[in-house]
C-alpha positions as CSV (number, residue, x, y, z in Angstrom):
1,M,-153.8,54.7,107.3
2,P,-156.6,53.0,105.4
3,L,-160.1,54.5,105.0
4,L,-163.1,52.2,105.6
5,F,-166.6,53.3,104.6
6,S,-169.4,51.6,106.6
7,Y,-173.1,51.8,105.8
8,G,-174.1,49.0,108.2
9,T,-173.1,47.2,111.4
10,L,-169.5,48.5,111.5
11,Q,-171.1,51.8,112.6
12,Q,-172.5,50.1,115.7
13,E,-170.6,50.8,118.9
14,N,-171.0,47.2,120.1
15,V,-169.6,45.9,116.8
16,Q,-166.7,48.3,116.9
17,L,-165.8,47.3,120.4
18,A,-166.0,43.6,119.6
19,T,-164.1,43.9,116.3
20,F,-161.5,46.6,117.0
21,G,-161.4,46.8,120.8
22,R,-162.2,50.6,120.6
23,L,-164.8,53.0,119.3
24,L,-164.0,54.5,115.9
25,S,-164.3,58.2,115.0
26,G,-165.6,58.9,111.6
27,T,-167.2,61.4,109.2
28,P,-170.5,61.2,107.3
29,D,-170.1,60.5,103.6
30,A,-171.9,58.6,100.8
31,L,-170.9,55.7,98.5
32,V,-171.4,56.7,94.9
33,G,-172.9,54.3,92.3
34,Y,-174.3,51.7,94.6
35,E,-177.7,50.7,96.0
36,Q,-178.5,49.0,99.3
37,S,-180.5,45.9,100.2
38,M,-180.4,43.3,102.9
39,V,-178.7,39.9,103.3
40,A,-179.4,37.1,105.7
41,I,-176.5,36.3,108.0
42,D,-176.0,32.7,109.1
43,D,-172.7,33.0,111.0
44,P,-173.8,32.7,114.7
45,E,-170.8,34.8,115.9
46,V,-171.5,37.7,113.6
47,V,-175.2,37.6,114.6
48,R,-174.3,37.5,118.2
49,T,-171.9,40.5,117.8
50,S,-174.3,42.6,115.7
51,G,-177.5,41.5,117.3
52,K,-179.0,41.2,113.8
53,T,-179.9,38.2,111.5
54,H,-180.0,40.5,108.4
55,H,-177.4,43.1,107.5
56,P,-177.3,45.8,104.9
57,I,-175.3,45.0,101.7
58,V,-174.6,47.1,98.6
59,R,-174.4,46.3,95.0
60,Y,-172.7,48.4,92.3
61,T,-175.2,50.0,89.8
62,G,-172.9,52.4,88.0
63,T,-175.6,55.0,88.2
64,A,-173.9,58.3,89.0
65,D,-176.8,59.6,91.2
66,A,-177.1,56.3,93.2
67,R,-175.9,57.0,96.8
68,V,-175.7,55.0,100.0
69,S,-175.1,57.0,103.2
70,G,-172.7,56.0,105.8
71,T,-169.5,56.9,107.7
72,V,-165.8,56.9,106.7
73,F,-163.4,55.7,109.4
74,E,-159.6,56.0,109.4
75,I,-158.3,52.7,110.8
76,T,-155.0,50.8,111.0
77,D,-153.9,48.0,108.7
78,Q,-154.5,45.6,111.5
79,E,-158.0,46.9,112.0
80,L,-158.7,46.4,108.3
81,E,-157.7,42.8,108.7
82,Q,-160.0,42.6,111.8
83,A,-162.9,44.0,109.7
84,D,-162.1,41.4,107.0
85,A,-162.4,38.7,109.7
86,Y,-165.8,40.1,110.9
87,E,-167.4,40.2,107.5
88,V,-169.0,37.0,106.2
89,S,-168.4,35.5,102.7
90,A,-171.4,37.4,101.2
91,Y,-169.2,40.5,101.3
92,E,-166.1,41.4,99.4
93,R,-163.8,44.3,100.2
94,V,-163.3,46.8,97.3
95,A,-162.0,50.3,96.8
96,A,-165.0,52.6,95.9
97,P,-165.6,56.3,95.2
98,L,-167.2,58.5,97.8
99,A,-169.3,61.6,97.4
100,S,-166.6,63.6,99.1
101,G,-164.3,62.8,96.2
102,G,-162.2,60.3,98.0
103,T,-161.9,56.6,97.8
104,A,-162.3,54.1,100.7
105,W,-162.5,50.4,101.3
106,V,-166.1,49.1,101.5
107,Y,-167.7,45.7,101.8
108,V,-170.0,45.0,98.8
109,D,-172.0,42.1,97.5
110,A,-169.4,39.4,96.6
111,S,-171.8,37.8,94.1
112,C,-171.4,40.9,91.8
113,G,-167.7,40.2,90.9
114,R,-166.9,43.9,91.1
115,A,-163.6,43.6,93.0
116,R,-161.1,46.4,92.5
117,R,-158.4,45.6,95.0
118,R,-155.7,48.1,95.7
């Protein structure tokens, strides 16, 4: 089963219910080598689902001590596709290293061109 790291709205119960039809169970972790900022969301359905016009977004820095806290969820392949459908074009899904030593899918700033698809 795929691992998905979330540092933003995919941690919200209302977003999980709307996106996956269930609440996810996860464990705290941190994304390594990234920094967080915010991005304006102009998709009305995503704003309605999250309740927010601005969402967190991360950008790769390559700095070993840079960390973004969040949660790792084990999801199905179908749920990964549902997460892809939820995220707007500002985000790109990449495989990224975690502080725990593992790797998980994470949505990052698509303008960085840092895609490392599995």
